[in-house]
N, C-alpha and C positions, 0 to 999 in steps of 0.2 A: 564612753570609751569601752567600758567592760562589755556592754551589750553588743557593740560593733565587733569586738574581738571574739565574743562568743558566737556571733552570727557567722563570722568568717571561718572559725574552727568547725562549727556545725556544717557549714557548706562544704568544707574540705572532706569531712567524714562522709557526707552524703554523696559527694562525687566518687569517692573510693567505692562505696557500696554500689553505686550505679554502674561503675566500670566492671565490678565483679559480676553483677547481674548480666551485663552485656556479654561478658565472656561465657557465662553459663548458658545463655540462649543463643550464643554464636552469632552476635551482631556486632559489627565494628563499633567500637565505643564512641567515636565522634557522631555517628548516626544516632546512636541510642541517647547520647547526652543532649543532642539537639531536641529530640522528641521529649526527653525528660524535662529539659528547660522550658519547653512549651507547656508541659503539664504542670510544672511547679508554678508557673505564672498564673494559672487558672485557679489555684487553691486560694480560697478566701482567707484573708488575714496574713498572707505571706508578706513579710516586710520588704520594702523596696530598698535595695542597697545603692546608696548614692556614692559614685566614684568619680574622682577628678579625671576628665578625659585625657589630659596630658600625662597623668600618672599611669593610666592604662597603657598608653602608647609606649612610654619609657620603660615600664616594668616588663612588658611582654615582648615587644619587637626585637630589641638587641639580642637577647639570648636565643630566641627562636631562629633568627637569621644566622647567628654565629654557629649554632649547632648544625643547621642545614649545610653551611659552608664547610664545616669541619668533616662531615661524613660524606661529602661529595667526592667521588673518584675523579681526580684531575685527568687521568688518562682517558677515562670514558667521556668526561666533559669535553676534552679537546677533540677526541675522535668524532663525536657527534655535535660539534659546535655549530654546524650549519642549521640543522633542524632546531636545535636548542635556541639559537639566536632568533630564527624566524618566528618561533613561538613566543619567546620571552620578550622580544621587542616588537616585532611586526604584529603579532596577535594582540598583545596588550594595547598597542596604540589603535589598532583597528577596532577592537572591542570598545575601548573608551570613546572613540569617535562615533560609532554606531549608537551606543547607549546615550551619549550626550545629545545627539540630534533627535533620537527617538523620544527620550524623556522630555526634551523641550517641547516637542509637538504633542506629546501625550498628556503631560501633567500641566494643568493651568497654573501660571505664575512661575513655572520652572525656567530659570534662565539657562543659557548655554554654559556658563561657568559652573552652575550647580550640576548640569548634566555631565560635564567633564569630571567634576568631583565624584559623582556617583560612579562614573565609568572607571575612574582610577581605583575606586574601592572594590568593585565587583569583578574587575578584569583578571586578577591573578588566581589561578587554582592553588589549592593547598596541598603541599607535599605530605603532611602528616595524615590527612584524610585519605589520600590515594594510597599511601603506603600501608595504612592500617586495613583498608578494604582489600588490598591486593595480597596481604600477608597470607601465606599458605596456599595461594593460587598459583597455577602453572602459567607464568608470564615470561616472555623472552627477556633476556638481560638488556637488550637494546631498548626495549620499551621502558623498563625501569630507569635506565640511565638517562634517557631523554626526559622523562617525567621529573626526575630528581634535579637534573640540570636546569630545566625550565623553571621549576618552582624556586630555585635559588636566585636566578636573575630576574624573573618576572616580578618578584616582590620589590626589587630595587626600581625597576622601570615604572611599575604601577604607582609606587609611593612617590616617585618624582612627579608623575602626572598629577597625583593627588595634591602634592605640595604647591604646584603652580596654579592649579584650579582653586585651591583654598586661598592663595594670595589674591587671585583675580576676584573672588567673591568678597574678600575683606576690603580690597582697595577700590573695586568697581572698574578696574582698568585691566586690559589684557592685549598684548601684542604678540602675534605668532612669531614674528621675526626675532623680537627680543627674547621671547620664551625659548626659542630654539637655541640661541646662543647661550642663554643662561643654563639650559639643560646640560649642554656639553661641559660648561665650566663647573657647574655644581657637581655633576657626576664625576668628571675627571679629577677635580681637586679632592672629592671624597675618597677616591681610590688612592690618591697620593697620601692623604692623611692616614688612611687605613694601613698602607704599606709602611709608612714611617713609624706609626704606633706599634705595628706588629714586630718591627725590628727591635724596638725598645723592649717589648715583652720577651722577645726571643733572647735578648742579652740577659735579662733578669733570670729567666729559667735556666739558661746555659751556664752562666758564669757566677751566679750567687749561690750560696749554700742553702738551697731550698730543701724542704722535705716533701713527701708525697701529699700531705695535708695542705701545705702552703701552695704547692703547684696547683692542686685542685681549686683552692680558693682564688688564686690569681686568675685562672682560666674563667672563673665565674664573673670576676669584675672586669676582665678584658673587654668584652663587647660593650659594656656600659661606658667605659672610658673612651673607646674608639668612637662610639656614637656621639657622646657629649662633646668630645674634642672637635669633631667635624661640624656639628651643629653650632658650636660656639663661633666658628668662622663663617657660618651660613652656607656650609657645603653639605653634601648629602651624607648624613650619618648612616644611612642604609648601605651605601656603596662602601663606606669606610669599614663597616662591620663585615660585609661580605668579602671584600678584598683582604682584610686582615685575617679573617677566618681561613680563607683559602691558603694564604701564605703560612700561617701557623700549622695548618694541617699538613702541608707539603713538607715542612721541616720538623714535624713532630718527632721523627725517629732520632733526630740529633739532640733534642732537648729533654725528652722523657725517656731516659735510658733504662729505667728499672721497671720490672713487671708490676711491682707494688704501686708505683706512681700511675701507670696506665689503668690498672684495675680499679684503683681508688677513684681516679678521675672519671672513668666510665660510669661507675656507680652513682657518683654525684650528679653527673649530667643526665643520666637516664631518669633519675628521680625528679630533678628540677624540671626538665622539659615535659615529662609526663604530667606532673602536677599543673604546670602552666597551660598545656594544651587542654587538659580535662576541665580545668577551672573556667577558662574563658568561654567555653561553650555553654556552661550553665549560667554564667554571669548575665548573658543577654536575656535569659529567661526571667531573671529577677527584675530586670529593668523594663521588660516588655510592657507590663501594665502602665507604667509611667510614660513610656513612649507612645502607646496607643492613646492615652489621655491627652497627649500633647500634639496629636495629629491636626488639631485645629479644625479648619473648614473641610479638611479631607476626611471622609467617613472611613470606617474600618474596611468595608467592602471595597471601596475605591482603592485603598492602600494595598489590599490583597490583590486586586486586579492589576495595579501597576507592577507589583512585585512579580506576579506570574508572567506578565508580558516581558519584563526585563529578564527574568529567568530563561524564558524561551529564546530570547535574543542571544544571550551569552552562550547557550548550548548550541544553537544553530550556527552562529558565527564561527565557533570553534570547529564544528564538524565540516563546514564549508572551507575553512582555511587549511585544515590538516592534510587533506589529500593533495592539493597543489604543493604544499611544503614537502611532502613525502616523495612525490614523483617528478615534479618539474626539474629539480636539480639533476636528476638522473637523465633526463632528456637533453639537458643543455651541457652537461659536463661528463667527459669520458672518465675522469677520476672518480666521480660519484658512482659510476656504474660498476666500479670494482667490488663494492660491497653487495651482498645479496639483496634482491628487491624486497622491500617491506610488504609487498602485496596489498591486499585490501584489509586484512585482519588486523595487522599491527597498527595502522593509522586509526582504525575504528576504536581499538582499545584506548589508545592515547587520547583520541577525541572525546570518548565517553568518560574518561577518568578526570575530566576537568572540574572536579568538585571544589567549591569554595569553602573556606574554613577560617582558621584562627587569624590570619593576617587581615582578612577582610573585616572580621569582627573588631579586632583591635583598632584598625584604621578608622572604621566608622565611629566607634566610641570616642576616638580622639578628636572629633570635630568639636571645636569650642562651643560652649553653651551661649556665650554672649559675644557679639562682634565688638562692642564697646560697652561702656557703663550704662548707656541708654537703650540699646537695641539688641534683641536676641538674634542669634544666627538663623537665617531664613530656612525653614523646612528641615531643620536638623533631625527632628523625630521621624519625619517621613523618610528621609534618606536612610536612617538606621533601620527603620521598619522594612523598607524595600530590601536592604542588605540582608536582613534576617530571613526574609522570604526566599531570596536567591540562594542563601546558604542552605536553608531548609529543603528547598526543591532539589538543588544539585546533590546535596549529601544524601537525602533520603531516597529520592527517585533514582538518581544515577547510581548512588552507592549500593542500593539494594539490588538493582538490576545488572550491575557490572559483573558480578560472579556468574550470573546466568548467561550473559553474552559471551564471556570467556569459555564457559562450558559448551555453548551451542556452536561457537566458531571452531572449537577444538584447535586453538592456536598452539603452535609449536615453536621451539627455538629456531631462529632463522640464520643465526651466525654460528660458525664452527667454534663452539665453546665447550670445553670439557666440563663434566659435572663437578660440583664442589668437592665431593669426597675424593675424586681422582686427582684434582688439583692439590688437595691437602696432602695426599700420599706422595705426590711428586715433589712438593715443596719440602716435606720432611725428609725424603730420601736425599735430596740435594744438601740439606743442612747437616744431616748425619754424615754424608760423604765428606763434606767440608771439615767436620770435626775429626774424622779419621785421618784425612790428609795432614791436618795440623799436628795431630799426635805423632804421625809417622815422621814428619819433617823436623819438628821442633823438640819433641819430647821422646824420641826413640829410646834413649838410655833408661828413662823412667818407666817406659812400658814394660821393660824386662825386669826392672829392679823394684818397682812399686806395685804391689798387688792391686791397690785401688785403681791406679791408672790402667793396669792391664785389664781389669774387669770392666772399666769404662769402655775401652776399645772393643772388647768382646760384645758388650751390650749394644754398642752402636752398630756393629756388624750384624748382630742378630736382628736389630730393628730394621736395617736395610733389607734383609732377607724377608722379614715379615711384610714390609711394604711391597716388595716385589711379588710375593705370593698373593698378597691382597689384590694388587692390580691385575695379576694374571687370572685370578678367580673371577674378577669383575668382567674381564674380556670374554671368558668362557661361559659366563652366566647368560642364559637366555631371557631371564626375567630379573635383571639385576635390581630394579627398583624395589620389588617385593622383598628380595633377599636382603637389600640394604636396610629396609624398614625393620625386618626381623632381627637383623644384627644389632641395629641401634636399640631396639626394644630390649633385647637381652642385656646389652651393655648398661642401659639405664637401670634395669632391674638389679644387676650386680652392684652398681654404684649405690643404689638405694639400700641394699642389704649391708654394704660396707659402712654406710653412714650410720645405720642403726647400731652396728657393732662398735663404732667409735663412741656412741653414746653409752653403750654398755661398759666399755673400757673406762669411761669417765666416772661412772658410778662405782666401778671396782677399784678405782684409784691406783691402778697399776702403773700409769704413766702420767706425766704432768699435763695440766690443762693446756699449756702453751704448745707442747708437742702434738697434742690431739688436735688443736686448732690448725696447726700447720698441715697435718694429714687431711683434715677436712677441707682446707683450701685447695689442696691438690686434687681431691675428689671433685670439688667445684670446677676446677680447670678442666678435668677430664670430661665432666658433664657438658661444659661449655663447648668443647671440641665437637660434641655430637649434636647438641641442640642449636648451636650458633647463638648469636646475640639477639635473641627474639624478645626484645623489650617492647613495651607498648609505646 
């Protein structure tokens, strides 16, 4: 027990070190961790970490899906629902179908049910991998919205395919008619369970006397309860988590009313999801030697060959599917033509960003080792090995070349969207004006009699003037991107200087530690306004 705990803690520390090294050499950490996992597996004497497949699926999937649903923009999701649906459902089923029949013809002894099992595993691209690779690159908002929306729903659709294929392998029977009906029943009732569960947690957050720490803790257990509740009734736990996450995210402003609650919750979730994403990429590396040893009659070179062929198939199928999805609706619908054309660059980026990652890994590892007490699950290690090759190829090959493609295509924003800093200035002006109107209508006597209230109104008026001047200077600026970078650099330098002075105040003991912490928190918020929420 102590040795296993020490191994896990050592692995966590190693993962953190590898992520820091990835940042240092400017490689997206999922790519680097896959490479590191492969390297770790080749070190002689590295212990093999034995993990229960069911535990892997249960620990990793619910929070990863819930977090993806939480940060999905409902407005963007609904606006681009057509391409998202065609990718999340149409492409997943097409990829699963092509992979199923190809693997049956390609791999000796591979049944069609095993082919659909493999197809369900490798069909969904990973949002974390794509977001990490694209972070800091100039990519249109539409592209990011479609990729995020697709990754949210395609996890659900692919895992339902996986579930039916797994049942077909275990029972030896499969009926397309029955499976289709069961698909809609399982998915639909999963959504119902998710919405009912989300209403219960909504009431807990809204009406019970929770604290920021309790709210954060409840949000962590919510996806697990939603998932297990749906699975208990043999419905889709994935759809329950996704639908519940979307509902809670949409109503978050009603239940998390204090800034402390939201900041605390964001910190908890950023840390949790980062650790899970980082850890699962390295876990496959530690299991790889055991997987290779279990390939049986299939040689290592044959396994690599199968993996490379399946990798090529998922890449090509996605690229062939993406252009009809982008342009056919515009030819058939006048409503679709109201939005600017995506051209050829936007579909290319979406098509090439189809990198596989955490969900595929966790799903592959969740395949049971034994079908029953007497027989092992057929070709489990080969399926996991092929999955690893697909993840490795799509992450490393596509992930490393995606920034180059974006640079060569010189892709630009295709929709009329204001830059972030201009939107922030506009939002703050509206909020400040709302505050001034409130003071003028409801608290006019106090404005003239209470110095603090009077100063508040003057400060708000000054803020509005500053924002107006800021927007005017942006409009007049011929090179506003460079000017904004310089402005942000100066502001961050000033904040860093102020933070050092707070530390000096702490040593001088002129003010209490509590008040210094409050001032430091304010500096953190000011820094966050500039840097944004750029977590890993």
